N, CA, C and O atoms as a DFTB+ gen file, in Angstrom:
788 C
 N C O
     1  1       0.835      -1.190       0.000
     2  2       0.000       0.000       0.000
     3  2       0.878       1.252       0.000
     4  3       1.820       1.343       0.788
     5  1       0.582       2.214      -0.871
     6  2       1.346       3.459      -0.930
     7  2       0.977       4.349       0.241
     8  3      -0.130       4.266       0.774
     9  1       1.912       5.201       0.637
    10  2       1.578       6.226       1.615
    11  2       2.067       7.572       1.118
    12  3       2.850       7.647       0.171
    13  1       1.602       8.637       1.760
    14  2       1.912       9.988       1.288
    15  2       3.394      10.328       1.401
    16  3       3.831      11.336       0.846
    17  1       4.176       9.515       2.104
    18  2       5.591       9.803       2.264
    19  2       6.408       9.286       1.079
    20  3       7.606       9.554       0.991
    21  1       5.768       8.546       0.167
    22  2       6.507       8.010      -0.978
    23  2       6.986       9.142      -1.892
    24  3       6.494      10.267      -1.810
    25  1       7.934       8.835      -2.746
    26  2       8.412       9.813      -3.710
    27  2       7.322      10.052      -4.752
    28  3       6.816       9.110      -5.361
    29  1       6.975      11.295      -4.945
    30  2       5.958      11.650      -5.927
    31  2       6.562      11.621      -7.322
    32  3       7.713      12.011      -7.517
    33  1       5.786      11.162      -8.280
    34  2       6.274      11.129      -9.659
    35  2       6.588      12.525     -10.173
    36  3       7.482      12.695     -11.003
    37  1       5.863      13.523      -9.690
    38  2       6.064      14.868     -10.214
    39  2       6.887      15.759      -9.281
    40  3       6.639      16.961      -9.183
    41  1       7.859      15.164      -8.601
    42  2       8.762      15.998      -7.795
    43  2       9.806      16.688      -8.658
    44  3      10.413      17.668      -8.226
    45  1      10.022      16.199      -9.857
    46  2      10.920      16.860     -10.806
    47  2      10.124      17.184     -12.060
    48  3       9.017      16.675     -12.239
    49  1      10.674      18.022     -12.927
    50  2       9.968      18.412     -14.141
    51  2       9.835      17.256     -15.131
    52  3       8.893      17.235     -15.923
    53  1      10.750      16.304     -15.102
    54  2      10.726      15.217     -16.082
    55  2       9.847      14.079     -15.583
    56  3      10.307      13.218     -14.832
    57  1       8.605      14.073     -15.991
    58  2       7.694      12.981     -15.659
    59  2       6.566      12.981     -16.662
    60  3       6.295      13.989     -17.314
    61  1       5.920      11.855     -16.777
    62  2       4.733      11.727     -17.605
    63  2       3.661      11.092     -16.746
    64  3       3.921      10.107     -16.056
    65  1       2.465      11.640     -16.778
    66  2       1.376      11.071     -15.998
    67  2       1.034       9.697     -16.575
    68  3       0.738       9.574     -17.763
    69  1       1.076       8.668     -15.731
    70  2       0.717       7.330     -16.229
    71  2      -0.798       7.219     -16.411
    72  3      -1.549       7.230     -15.436
    73  1      -1.234       7.114     -17.648
    74  2      -2.664       7.042     -17.947
    75  2      -3.050       5.634     -18.386
    76  3      -2.317       4.976     -19.125
    77  1      -4.201       5.188     -17.923
    78  2      -4.716       3.880     -18.338
    79  2      -5.201       3.909     -19.777
    80  3      -5.112       2.906     -20.485
    81  1      -5.720       5.070     -20.220
    82  2      -6.289       5.183     -21.564
    83  2      -5.832       6.495     -22.189
    84  3      -6.434       7.544     -21.961
    85  1      -4.773       6.430     -22.974
    86  2      -4.228       7.633     -23.610
    87  2      -5.129       8.200     -24.701
    88  3      -4.992       9.365     -25.076
    89  1      -6.038       7.394     -25.207
    90  2      -6.902       7.846     -26.294
    91  2      -8.323       8.143     -25.819
    92  3      -9.254       8.160     -26.624
    93  1      -8.492       8.375     -24.533
    94  2      -9.812       8.639     -23.967
    95  2     -10.447       9.846     -24.661
    96  3      -9.792      10.875     -24.829
    97  1     -11.700       9.732     -25.061
    98  2     -12.379      10.775     -25.827
    99  2     -13.491      11.454     -25.035
   100  3     -14.462      11.929     -25.625
   101  1     -13.369      11.509     -23.734
   102  2     -14.388      12.155     -22.918
   103  2     -14.347      13.664     -23.028
   104  3     -13.582      14.216     -23.819
   105  1     -15.166      14.329     -22.239
   106  2     -15.253      15.789     -22.274
   107  2     -14.006      16.458     -21.704
   108  3     -13.624      17.537     -22.158
   109  1     -13.372      15.835     -20.722
   110  2     -12.159      16.380     -20.117
   111  2     -11.058      15.335     -20.185
   112  3     -11.246      14.197     -19.754
   113  1      -9.919      15.720     -20.722
   114  2      -8.805      14.788     -20.906
   115  2      -7.510      15.411     -20.407
   116  3      -7.297      16.617     -20.529
   117  1      -6.651      14.573     -19.844
   118  2      -5.328      15.018     -19.423
   119  2      -4.539      15.414     -20.668
   120  3      -4.517      14.680     -21.655
   121  1      -3.901      16.565     -20.616
   122  2      -3.133      17.101     -21.751
   123  2      -1.698      17.353     -21.310
   124  3      -1.232      18.492     -21.282
   125  1      -1.011      16.276     -20.968
   126  2       0.340      16.391     -20.422
   127  2       1.304      17.097     -21.377
   128  3       2.282      17.697     -20.929
   129  1       1.044      17.033     -22.684
   130  2       1.935      17.690     -23.647
   131  2       1.951      19.207     -23.452
   132  3       2.920      19.865     -23.833
   133  1       0.894      19.769     -22.865
   134  2       0.864      21.215     -22.615
   135  2       1.882      21.644     -21.563
   136  3       2.249      22.817     -21.495
   137  1       2.339      20.702     -20.747
   138  2       3.340      21.037     -19.725
   139  2       4.623      21.550     -20.376
   140  3       5.211      22.523     -19.903
   141  1       5.060      20.902     -21.459
   142  2       6.262      21.353     -22.165
   143  2       6.050      22.746     -22.760
   144  3       6.949      23.587     -22.734
   145  1       4.862      22.976     -23.289
   146  2       4.518      24.301     -23.821
   147  2       4.621      25.346     -22.722
   148  3       5.213      26.408     -22.917
   149  1       4.041      25.040     -21.560
   150  2       4.058      25.974     -20.432
   151  2       5.485      26.225     -19.948
   152  3       5.853      27.365     -19.665
   153  1       6.285      25.168     -19.854
   154  2       7.678      25.329     -19.428
   155  2       8.446      26.227     -20.384
   156  3       9.234      27.073     -19.961
   157  1       8.209      26.037     -21.678
   158  2       8.902      26.838     -22.688
   159  2       8.536      28.318     -22.559
   160  3       9.405      29.185     -22.655
   161  1       7.266      28.602     -22.344
   162  2       6.830      29.991     -22.190
   163  2       7.389      30.589     -20.900
   164  3       7.845      31.732     -20.896
   165  1       7.358      29.825     -19.803
   166  2       7.916      30.314     -18.536
   167  2       9.392      30.660     -18.687
   168  3       9.842      31.699     -18.203
   169  1      10.145      29.792     -19.358
   170  2      11.570      30.046     -19.555
   171  2      11.795      31.294     -20.400
   172  3      12.648      32.119     -20.074
   173  1      11.034      31.436     -21.484
   174  2      11.222      32.585     -22.373
   175  2      10.830      33.888     -21.680
   176  3      11.479      34.914     -21.885
   177  1       9.786      33.859     -20.870
   178  2       9.289      35.080     -20.222
   179  2       9.930      35.326     -18.851
   180  3       9.644      36.340     -18.215
   181  1      10.784      34.420     -18.394
   182  2      11.471      34.609     -17.117
   183  2      10.577      34.405     -15.909
   184  3      10.789      35.023     -14.865
   185  1       9.571      33.537     -16.042
   186  2       8.650      33.271     -14.940
   187  2       9.086      31.994     -14.236
   188  3       9.283      30.961     -14.876
   189  1       9.237      32.067     -12.920
   190  2       9.582      30.892     -12.139
   191  2       8.297      30.277     -11.607
   192  3       7.633      30.851     -10.744
   193  1       7.955      29.115     -12.123
   194  2       6.698      28.481     -11.765
   195  2       6.886      26.962     -11.827
   196  3       7.394      26.450     -12.825
   197  1       6.488      26.235     -10.782
   198  2       6.635      24.775     -10.801
   199  2       5.529      24.127     -11.636
   200  3       4.497      23.726     -11.097
   201  1       5.740      24.026     -12.929
   202  2       4.710      23.473     -13.812
   203  2       4.405      22.018     -13.474
   204  3       3.353      21.505     -13.856
   205  1       5.303      21.352     -12.771
   206  2       5.038      19.960     -12.383
   207  2       3.894      19.857     -11.372
   208  3       3.350      18.772     -11.170
   209  1       3.523      20.972     -10.734
   210  2       2.419      20.972      -9.779
   211  2       1.081      21.355     -10.425
   212  3       0.059      21.460      -9.747
   213  1       1.109      21.560     -11.742
   214  2      -0.104      21.950     -12.464
   215  2      -0.580      20.770     -13.305
   216  3       0.199      20.165     -14.041
   217  1      -1.847      20.454     -13.191
   218  2      -2.476      19.433     -14.017
   219  2      -3.008      20.127     -15.268
   220  3      -3.833      21.034     -15.168
   221  1      -2.546      19.712     -16.436
   222  2      -2.972      20.319     -17.698
   223  2      -4.085      19.470     -18.304
   224  3      -3.954      18.254     -18.441
   225  1      -5.173      20.131     -18.662
   226  2      -6.351      19.424     -19.158
   227  2      -6.883      20.068     -20.431
   228  3      -6.768      21.278     -20.623
   229  1      -7.469      19.241     -21.301
   230  2      -8.254      19.725     -22.427
   231  2      -9.726      19.605     -22.064
   232  3     -10.178      18.571     -21.572
   233  1     -10.461      20.674     -22.315
   234  2     -11.911      20.660     -22.201
   235  2     -12.437      20.511     -23.630
   236  3     -12.301      21.424     -24.445
   237  1     -13.038      19.354     -23.928
   238  2     -13.491      19.065     -25.287
   239  2     -14.970      19.369     -25.498
   240  3     -15.545      19.002     -26.522
   241  1     -15.579      20.039     -24.528
   242  2     -16.984      20.408     -24.697
   243  2     -17.084      21.503     -25.763
   244  3     -16.102      22.196     -26.030
   245  1     -18.262      21.665     -26.371
   246  2     -18.409      22.688     -27.419
   247  2     -18.019      24.082     -26.921
   248  3     -18.386      24.497     -25.821
   249  1     -17.267      24.786     -27.762
   250  2     -16.806      26.132     -27.428
   251  2     -17.647      27.152     -28.185
   252  3     -17.800      27.067     -29.404
   253  1     -18.190      28.117     -27.449
   254  2     -18.995      29.167     -28.072
   255  2     -18.263      30.497     -28.094
   256  3     -18.164      31.134     -29.143
   257  1     -17.742      30.929     -26.931
   258  2     -17.104      32.235     -26.835
   259  2     -16.349      32.313     -25.515
   260  3     -16.490      31.447     -24.651
   261  1     -15.538      33.370     -25.372
   262  2     -14.845      33.620     -24.117
   263  2     -13.425      33.100     -24.124
   264  3     -12.918      32.689     -25.167
   265  1     -12.769      33.113     -22.954
   266  2     -11.369      32.706     -22.855
   267  2     -11.162      31.267     -23.319
   268  3     -12.009      30.402     -23.098
   269  1     -10.035      31.028     -23.958
   270  2      -9.709      29.680     -24.415
   271  2      -9.099      28.845     -23.304
   272  3      -9.012      27.622     -23.418
   273  1      -8.678      29.498     -22.231
   274  2      -8.063      28.768     -21.132
   275  2      -8.478      29.334     -19.792
   276  3      -8.935      30.473     -19.698
   277  1      -8.314      28.528     -18.757
   278  2      -8.616      28.992     -17.405
   279  2      -7.654      28.331     -16.417
   280  3      -7.086      27.272     -16.684
   281  1      -7.495      28.981     -15.284
   282  2      -6.612      28.498     -14.228
   283  2      -7.422      28.324     -12.953
   284  3      -8.270      29.158     -12.636
   285  1      -7.168      27.255     -12.227
   286  2      -7.902      27.028     -10.989
   287  2      -7.071      26.200     -10.021
   288  3      -6.214      25.415     -10.427
   289  1      -7.341      26.392      -8.729
   290  2      -6.764      25.521      -7.715
   291  2      -7.625      24.270      -7.633
   292  3      -8.842      24.331      -7.810
   293  1      -6.991      23.142      -7.363
   294  2      -7.741      21.900      -7.244
   295  2      -8.246      21.721      -5.819
   296  3      -7.516      22.002      -4.869
   297  1      -9.477      21.261      -5.653
   298  2      -9.959      20.958      -4.311
   299  2      -9.189      19.770      -3.732
   300  3      -8.670      18.936      -4.472
   301  1      -9.123      19.706      -2.430
   302  2      -8.355      18.661      -1.743
   303  2      -8.772      17.268      -2.209
   304  3      -7.917      16.411      -2.434
   305  1     -10.066      17.037      -2.356
   306  2     -10.541      15.719      -2.777
   307  2      -9.958      15.341      -4.140
   308  3      -9.501      14.213      -4.322
   309  1      -9.970      16.264      -5.092
   310  2      -9.443      15.987      -6.427
   311  2      -7.946      15.707      -6.365
   312  3      -7.457      14.776      -7.006
   313  1      -7.222      16.509      -5.597
   314  2      -5.777      16.307      -5.458
   315  2      -5.466      14.913      -4.929
   316  3      -4.599      14.214      -5.453
   317  1      -6.187      14.522      -3.882
   318  2      -5.902      13.236      -3.241
   319  2      -6.338      12.057      -4.102
   320  3      -5.647      11.039      -4.142
   321  1      -7.468      12.175      -4.790
   322  2      -7.901      11.095      -5.676
   323  2      -6.942      10.939      -6.850
   324  3      -6.598       9.821      -7.231
   325  1      -6.510      12.067      -7.426
   326  2      -5.586      12.002      -8.554
   327  2      -4.258      11.393      -8.113
   328  3      -3.642      10.629      -8.856
   329  1      -3.821      11.735      -6.907
   330  2      -2.578      11.160      -6.386
   331  2      -2.684       9.634      -6.273
   332  3      -1.753       8.910      -6.626
   333  1      -3.816       9.163      -5.781
   334  2      -3.985       7.724      -5.576
   335  2      -3.911       6.923      -6.871
   336  3      -3.437       5.787      -6.873
   337  1      -4.375       7.508      -7.968
   338  2      -4.395       6.752      -9.220
   339  2      -3.184       7.023     -10.114
   340  3      -2.946       6.279     -11.065
   341  1      -2.415       8.079      -9.822
   342  2      -1.274       8.397     -10.691
   343  2       0.066       8.471      -9.966
   344  3       1.109       8.303     -10.598
   345  1       0.065       8.715      -8.671
   346  2       1.321       8.947      -7.963
   347  2       1.812      10.376      -8.096
   348  3       2.928      10.690      -7.682
   349  1       0.977      11.262      -8.678
   350  2       1.321      12.678      -8.847
   351  2       0.428      13.527      -7.953
   352  3      -0.782      13.307      -7.891
   353  1       1.017      14.490      -7.266
   354  2       0.247      15.417      -6.434
   355  2       0.255      16.783      -7.107
   356  3       1.309      17.389      -7.295
   357  1      -0.928      17.259      -7.465
   358  2      -1.064      18.542      -8.144
   359  2      -1.785      19.537      -7.246
   360  3      -2.682      19.167      -6.490
   361  1      -1.385      20.804      -7.336
   362  2      -2.036      21.886      -6.591
   363  2      -3.123      22.562      -7.405
   364  3      -4.099      23.070      -6.852
   365  1      -2.950      22.567      -8.731
   366  2      -3.794      23.407      -9.572
   367  2      -3.998      22.754     -10.932
   368  3      -3.370      21.750     -11.269
   369  1      -4.901      23.363     -11.705
   370  2      -5.145      22.891     -13.068
   371  2      -5.156      24.076     -14.029
   372  3      -5.616      25.166     -13.688
   373  1      -4.647      23.848     -15.220
   374  2      -4.761      24.792     -16.330
   375  2      -5.587      24.064     -17.385
   376  3      -5.170      23.039     -17.923
   377  1      -6.761      24.613     -17.668
   378  2      -7.710      23.942     -18.551
   379  2      -7.833      24.730     -19.850
   380  3      -8.106      25.930     -19.838
   381  1      -7.631      24.045     -20.962
   382  2      -7.663      24.668     -22.283
   383  2      -8.861      24.130     -23.056
   384  3      -9.056      22.918     -23.153
   385  1      -9.663      25.043     -23.606
   386  2     -10.790      24.659     -24.463
   387  2     -10.218      24.208     -25.807
   388  3      -9.720      25.031     -26.575
   389  1     -10.286      22.935     -26.087
   390  2      -9.641      22.386     -27.279
   391  2     -10.180      22.994     -28.569
   392  3      -9.401      23.354     -29.452
   393  1     -11.496      23.113     -28.692
   394  2     -12.060      23.689     -29.918
   395  2     -11.587      25.125     -30.134
   396  3     -11.404      25.556     -31.272
   397  1     -11.390      25.861     -29.048
   398  2     -10.948      27.253     -29.157
   399  2      -9.507      27.340     -29.640
   400  3      -9.208      28.109     -30.553
   401  1      -8.610      26.562     -29.040
   402  2      -7.190      26.699     -29.392
   403  2      -6.878      26.106     -30.758
   404  3      -5.877      26.472     -31.373
   405  1      -7.713      25.202     -31.242
   406  2      -7.475      24.648     -32.575
   407  2      -7.649      25.713     -33.659
   408  3      -7.142      25.554     -34.770
   409  1      -8.358      26.790     -33.347
   410  2      -8.586      27.883     -34.307
   411  2      -7.483      28.943     -34.246
   412  3      -7.425      29.822     -35.106
   413  1      -6.615      28.871     -33.246
   414  2      -5.653      29.940     -32.999
   415  2      -4.346      29.735     -33.741
   416  3      -3.919      28.607     -33.987
   417  1      -3.720      30.852     -34.093
   418  2      -2.343      30.811     -34.582
   419  2      -1.429      30.596     -33.377
   420  3      -1.847      30.764     -32.231
   421  1      -0.180      30.224     -33.647
   422  2       0.747      29.923     -32.560
   423  2       0.916      31.103     -31.602
   424  3       0.973      30.905     -30.388
   425  1       0.997      32.329     -32.132
   426  2       1.167      33.507     -31.282
   427  2      -0.035      33.693     -30.364
   428  3       0.129      33.997     -29.182
   429  1      -1.233      33.515     -30.894
   430  2      -2.433      33.648     -30.070
   431  2      -2.463      32.567     -28.991
   432  3      -2.793      32.838     -27.836
   433  1      -2.117      31.345     -29.380
   434  2      -2.081      30.230     -28.442
   435  2      -1.080      30.510     -27.315
   436  3      -1.376      30.267     -26.145
   437  1       0.103      31.022     -27.669
   438  2       1.125      31.308     -26.649
   439  2       0.626      32.356     -25.657
   440  3       0.922      32.275     -24.465
   441  1      -0.127      33.337     -26.145
   442  2      -0.673      34.365     -25.254
   443  2      -1.746      33.807     -24.333
   444  3      -1.830      34.209     -23.172
   445  1      -2.564      32.893     -24.824
   446  2      -3.586      32.273     -23.976
   447  2      -2.939      31.483     -22.840
   448  3      -3.364      31.589     -21.689
   449  1      -1.920      30.696     -23.158
   450  2      -1.253      29.893     -22.128
   451  2      -0.537      30.800     -21.131
   452  3      -0.630      30.593     -19.922
   453  1       0.179      31.808     -21.641
   454  2       0.862      32.768     -20.771
   455  2      -0.129      33.436     -19.814
   456  3       0.128      33.549     -18.615
   457  1      -1.262      33.873     -20.363
   458  2      -2.270      34.547     -19.559
   459  2      -2.718      33.652     -18.393
   460  3      -2.833      34.109     -17.256
   461  1      -2.964      32.381     -18.694
   462  2      -3.368      31.443     -17.633
   463  2      -2.247      31.239     -16.616
   464  3      -2.499      31.226     -15.411
   465  1      -1.024      31.081     -17.089
   466  2       0.105      30.850     -16.182
   467  2       0.309      32.013     -15.220
   468  3       0.708      31.808     -14.074
   469  1       0.034      33.239     -15.684
   470  2       0.215      34.405     -14.828
   471  2      -0.750      34.432     -13.640
   472  3      -0.549      35.196     -12.696
   473  1      -1.788      33.608     -13.684
   474  2      -2.703      33.548     -12.547
   475  2      -2.125      32.765     -11.383
   476  3      -2.654      32.827     -10.272
   477  1      -1.052      32.032     -11.619
   478  2      -0.447      31.221     -10.569
   479  2       0.740      31.940      -9.945
   480  3       1.480      32.656     -10.620
   481  1       0.903      31.736      -8.653
   482  2       2.088      32.181      -7.922
   483  2       2.374      31.129      -6.863
   484  3       1.503      30.329      -6.521
   485  1       3.591      31.130      -6.347
   486  2       3.961      30.173      -5.314
   487  2       3.809      30.829      -3.952
   488  3       4.339      31.915      -3.719
   489  1       3.092      30.179      -3.060
   490  2       2.939      30.647      -1.689
   491  2       4.268      30.428      -0.978
   492  3       4.707      29.289      -0.826
   493  1       4.905      31.498      -0.547
   494  2       6.235      31.394       0.052
   495  2       6.229      30.600       1.348
   496  3       7.232      29.973       1.691
   497  1       5.115      30.616       2.075
   498  2       5.049      29.903       3.349
   499  2       4.909      28.392       3.169
   500  3       5.513      27.618       3.912
   501  1       4.109      27.972       2.178
   502  2       3.822      26.543       2.024
   503  2       4.483      25.910       0.801
   504  3       4.632      24.689       0.747
   505  1       4.877      26.716      -0.173
   506  2       5.427      26.185      -1.415
   507  2       4.359      25.739      -2.393
   508  3       4.669      25.316      -3.507
   509  1       3.091      25.832      -1.979
   510  2       1.982      25.431      -2.854
   511  2       1.653      26.547      -3.832
   512  3       1.979      27.711      -3.599
   513  1       1.009      26.182      -4.920
   514  2       0.544      27.187      -5.871
   515  2      -0.688      27.882      -5.323
   516  3      -1.483      27.294      -4.588
   517  1      -0.830      29.142      -5.693
   518  2      -2.022      29.902      -5.329
   519  2      -2.448      30.715      -6.545
   520  3      -1.668      30.924      -7.474
   521  1      -3.700      31.169      -6.525
   522  2      -4.221      32.033      -7.586
   523  2      -4.048      33.475      -7.120
   524  3      -4.440      33.822      -6.006
   525  1      -3.462      34.314      -7.972
   526  2      -3.213      35.694      -7.564
   527  2      -4.257      36.674      -8.051
   528  3      -4.325      37.794      -7.543
   529  1      -5.073      36.292      -9.018
   530  2      -6.176      37.151      -9.457
   531  2      -7.291      36.338     -10.058
   532  3      -7.069      35.244     -10.576
   533  1      -8.505      36.880      -9.988
   534  2      -9.641      36.221     -10.646
   535  2      -9.460      36.330     -12.149
   536  3      -9.025      37.363     -12.657
   537  1      -9.791      35.278     -12.847
   538  2      -9.507      35.231     -14.284
   539  2     -10.367      36.178     -15.107
   540  3      -9.892      36.720     -16.105
   541  1     -11.595      36.389     -14.724
   542  2     -12.522      37.094     -15.594
   543  2     -12.394      38.611     -15.569
   544  3     -12.947      39.270     -16.450
   545  1     -11.692      39.196     -14.605
   546  2     -11.800      40.638     -14.418
   547  2     -10.564      41.444     -14.796
   548  3     -10.623      42.673     -14.789
   549  1      -9.459      40.805     -15.121
   550  2      -8.258      41.585     -15.406
   551  2      -7.577      41.134     -16.685
   552  3      -7.861      40.061     -17.217
   553  1      -6.691      41.961     -17.157
   554  2      -5.841      41.598     -18.285
   555  2      -4.446      42.074     -17.926
   556  3      -4.284      43.203     -17.464
   557  1      -3.450      41.251     -18.123
   558  2      -2.088      41.655     -17.789
   559  2      -1.692      42.842     -18.661
   560  3      -1.897      42.841     -19.874
   561  1      -1.130      43.833     -18.024
   562  2      -0.805      45.097     -18.710
   563  2       0.064      44.869     -19.956
   564  3      -0.140      45.513     -20.986
   565  1       1.019      43.962     -19.856
   566  2       1.910      43.763     -20.997
   567  2       1.212      43.086     -22.176
   568  3       1.758      43.059     -23.279
   569  1       0.024      42.545     -21.963
   570  2      -0.739      41.934     -23.044
   571  2      -1.889      42.820     -23.524
   572  3      -2.493      42.540     -24.560
   573  1      -2.191      43.867     -22.792
   574  2      -3.416      44.637     -23.044
   575  2      -3.495      45.208     -24.456
   576  3      -4.584      45.286     -25.025
   577  1      -2.370      45.604     -25.028
   578  2      -2.386      46.259     -26.345
   579  2      -2.880      45.335     -27.450
   580  3      -3.392      45.811     -28.463
   581  1      -2.735      44.032     -27.275
   582  2      -3.191      43.112     -28.324
   583  2      -4.190      42.098     -27.799
   584  3      -4.256      40.961     -28.265
   585  1      -4.969      42.538     -26.814
   586  2      -6.026      41.685     -26.283
   587  2      -7.375      42.161     -26.792
   588  3      -7.624      43.360     -26.912
   589  1      -8.235      41.208     -27.087
   590  2      -9.614      41.512     -27.442
   591  2     -10.513      41.324     -26.223
   592  3     -11.718      41.115     -26.363
   593  1      -9.931      41.397     -25.033
   594  2     -10.693      41.187     -23.808
   595  2     -11.090      39.731     -23.679
   596  3     -10.253      38.842     -23.839
   597  1     -12.355      39.475     -23.391
   598  2     -12.821      38.102     -23.218
   599  2     -12.716      37.296     -24.496
   600  3     -12.726      36.065     -24.462
   601  1     -12.614      37.992     -25.638
   602  2     -12.523      37.301     -26.921
   603  2     -11.157      36.730     -27.225
   604  3     -11.017      35.995     -28.203
   605  1     -10.143      37.032     -26.434
   606  2      -8.815      36.475     -26.655
   607  2      -7.844      37.480     -27.226
   608  3      -7.906      38.665     -26.901
   609  1      -6.947      37.016     -28.074
   610  2      -5.848      37.827     -28.578
   611  2      -5.906      37.938     -30.098
   612  3      -6.279      36.995     -30.796
   613  1      -5.532      39.104     -30.582
   614  2      -5.590      39.359     -32.023
   615  2      -4.496      38.587     -32.756
   616  3      -3.555      38.083     -32.142
   617  1      -4.636      38.504     -34.070
   618  2      -3.682      37.741     -34.881
   619  2      -2.301      38.363     -34.903
   620  3      -1.325      37.675     -35.205
   621  1      -2.189      39.669     -34.587
   622  2      -0.873      40.311     -34.588
   623  2      -0.213      40.309     -33.213
   624  3       0.772      41.016     -33.002
   625  1      -0.743      39.524     -32.276
   626  2      -0.105      39.403     -30.959
   627  2       1.281      38.778     -31.130
   628  3       1.472      37.937     -32.009
   629  1       2.244      39.177     -30.304
   630  2       3.588      38.599     -30.437
   631  2       3.601      37.129     -30.059
   632  3       2.829      36.694     -29.205
   633  1       4.469      36.372     -30.689
   634  2       4.629      34.962     -30.358
   635  2       5.505      34.865     -29.112
   636  3       6.692      35.187     -29.161
   637  1       4.930      34.425     -28.002
   638  2       5.655      34.425     -26.730
   639  2       6.638      33.271     -26.603
   640  3       7.357      33.180     -25.608
   641  1       6.678      32.389     -27.597
   642  2       7.755      31.399     -27.652
   643  2       9.031      32.061     -28.148
   644  3      10.131      31.574     -27.887
   645  1       8.883      33.184     -28.872
   646  2      10.023      33.862     -29.495
   647  2      10.356      35.212     -28.883
   648  3      11.520      35.611     -28.859
   649  1       9.351      35.917     -28.389
   650  2       9.525      37.296     -27.944
   651  2       9.210      37.423     -26.454
   652  3       8.188      36.923     -25.985
   653  1      10.090      38.091     -25.720
   654  2       9.865      38.277     -24.289
   655  2       9.071      39.553     -24.048
   656  3       9.453      40.626     -24.516
   657  1       7.960      39.435     -23.313
   658  2       7.201      40.628     -22.925
   659  2       7.208      40.813     -21.413
   660  3       6.793      41.861     -20.918
   661  1       7.671      39.819     -20.679
   662  2       7.688      39.868     -19.222
   663  2       9.140      39.949     -18.788
   664  3       9.850      38.945     -18.858
   665  1       9.613      41.123     -18.337
   666  2      11.039      41.283     -18.040
   667  2      11.525      40.336     -16.948
   668  3      10.906      40.248     -15.887
   669  1      12.617      39.633     -17.193
   670  2      13.190      38.743     -16.188
   671  2      13.573      39.564     -14.965
   672  3      14.152      40.644     -15.081
   673  1      13.243      39.036     -13.791
   674  2      13.559      39.718     -12.538
   675  2      12.451      40.633     -12.062
   676  3      12.486      41.085     -10.918
   677  1      11.473      40.920     -12.895
   678  2      10.371      41.793     -12.478
   679  2       9.410      41.000     -11.612
   680  3       8.966      39.918     -11.996
   681  1       9.092      41.531     -10.456
   682  2       8.155      40.871      -9.561
   683  2       7.116      41.867      -9.102
   684  3       7.408      43.050      -8.925
   685  1       5.912      41.388      -8.910
   686  2       4.862      42.253      -8.410
   687  2       5.065      42.474      -6.916
   688  3       5.527      41.585      -6.200
   689  1       4.714      43.670      -6.459
   690  2       4.780      43.956      -5.036
   691  2       3.768      43.080      -4.322
   692  3       2.645      42.900      -4.793
   693  1       4.177      42.533      -3.176
   694  2       3.304      41.594      -2.486
   695  2       2.375      42.263      -1.493
   696  3       1.296      41.739      -1.216
   697  1       2.768      43.418      -0.945
   698  2       1.937      44.031       0.076
   699  2       0.630      44.549      -0.517
   700  3       0.599      45.082      -1.626
   701  1      -0.436      44.381       0.241
   702  2      -1.713      44.939      -0.172
   703  2      -2.505      44.084      -1.134
   704  3      -3.567      44.517      -1.580
   705  1      -2.043      42.883      -1.483
   706  2      -2.793      42.034      -2.394
   707  2      -3.776      41.203      -1.586
   708  3      -3.383      40.430      -0.712
   709  1      -5.057      41.369      -1.886
   710  2      -6.053      40.575      -1.181
   711  2      -6.311      39.289      -1.958
   712  3      -5.617      39.001      -2.933
   713  1      -7.305      38.517      -1.532
   714  2      -7.517      37.206      -2.127
   715  2      -7.775      37.259      -3.624
   716  3      -7.318      36.381      -4.355
   717  1      -8.500      38.272      -4.098
   718  2      -8.744      38.323      -5.529
   719  2      -7.725      39.213      -6.240
   720  3      -7.777      39.366      -7.460
   721  1      -6.789      39.805      -5.470
   722  2      -5.674      40.529      -6.066
   723  2      -6.025      41.853      -6.690
   724  3      -5.191      42.411      -7.404
   725  1      -7.202      42.392      -6.469
   726  2      -7.590      43.646      -7.110
   727  2      -7.209      44.835      -6.224
   728  3      -8.025      45.328      -5.446
   729  1      -5.957      45.286      -6.354
   730  2      -5.498      46.427      -5.574
   731  2      -4.689      47.360      -6.444
   732  3      -4.203      46.975      -7.508
   733  1      -4.548      48.596      -5.980
   734  2      -3.724      49.560      -6.709
   735  2      -2.269      49.146      -6.709
   736  3      -1.550      49.415      -7.671
   737  1      -1.816      48.488      -5.632
   738  2      -0.423      48.058      -5.557
   739  2      -0.087      47.161      -6.734
   740  3       0.961      47.317      -7.359
   741  1      -0.972      46.223      -7.037
   742  2      -0.730      45.305      -8.144
   743  2      -0.694      46.056      -9.462
   744  3       0.202      45.828     -10.275
   745  1      -1.651      46.949      -9.691
   746  2      -1.682      47.684     -10.950
   747  2      -0.459      48.567     -11.103
   748  3       0.070      48.700     -12.206
   749  1       0.006      49.183     -10.002
   750  2       1.216      49.997     -10.068
   751  2       2.418      49.142     -10.432
   752  3       3.268      49.561     -11.217
   753  1       2.494      47.926      -9.855
   754  2       3.609      47.039     -10.169
   755  2       3.558      46.629     -11.636
   756  3       4.595      46.510     -12.288
   757  1       2.349      46.412     -12.155
   758  2       2.224      46.061     -13.567
   759  2       2.668      47.215     -14.445
   760  3       3.342      46.999     -15.452
   761  1       2.298      48.447     -14.078
   762  2       2.714      49.618     -14.842
   763  2       4.228      49.721     -14.884
   764  3       4.811      49.982     -15.937
   765  1       4.873      49.515     -13.722
   766  2       6.338      49.606     -13.660
   767  2       6.988      48.541     -14.525
   768  3       7.981      48.802     -15.203
   769  1       6.415      47.317     -14.497
   770  2       6.984      46.217     -15.268
   771  2       6.854      46.509     -16.757
   772  3       7.783      46.252     -17.522
   773  1       5.721      47.039     -17.171
   774  2       5.499      47.338     -18.581
   775  2       6.436      48.433     -19.050
   776  3       6.983      48.356     -20.150
   777  1       6.627      49.463     -18.214
   778  2       7.543      50.537     -18.592
   779  2       8.959      50.009     -18.735
   780  3       9.705      50.453     -19.608
   781  1       9.342      49.042     -17.861
   782  2      10.677      48.479     -17.924
   783  2      10.889      47.689     -19.212
   784  3      12.000      47.612     -19.736
   785  1       9.773      47.091     -19.723
   786  2       9.874      46.305     -20.960
   787  2      10.161      47.226     -22.131
   788  3      10.282      46.762     -23.265
């Protein structure tokens, strides 16, 4: 019998989630290949984020409108059940609407993934991932010029696999950020980061 003290499969970046059915065609599917995409964007943009703690999923339900991706923390029950069947412990999920991203150019796709990744931060006290802002109400300042708001990103958005828009070493001020992160301190930090770019 396994116990929680065992070595987790996702303690390092190099792992693959062991799936019983790699060709499962349900509404929600594990999309482990997106982890490499996320790592590549984090490296290019200078973001330090433990992507091994994020469960990447495709949402295959019909897409009508709105964001192509979303970020969320996993409830304790989901984390523990997923651990029992895979040996991986995840803090959060990044969910991509498959029908939406299939229509996107690479630059638009890179911006959608980047946007979702920016919702995650590491809790310094626990090392766990946390959400720093609600997804529906903000747009990162460095992306605002080529965002269509809830509709996503325009075709002339920069390809974030190739172009850096998030200056390495830039960090948001931590004081004054409440649970949903809507404070002037955060917006001021975003303004400073954008000016530095």
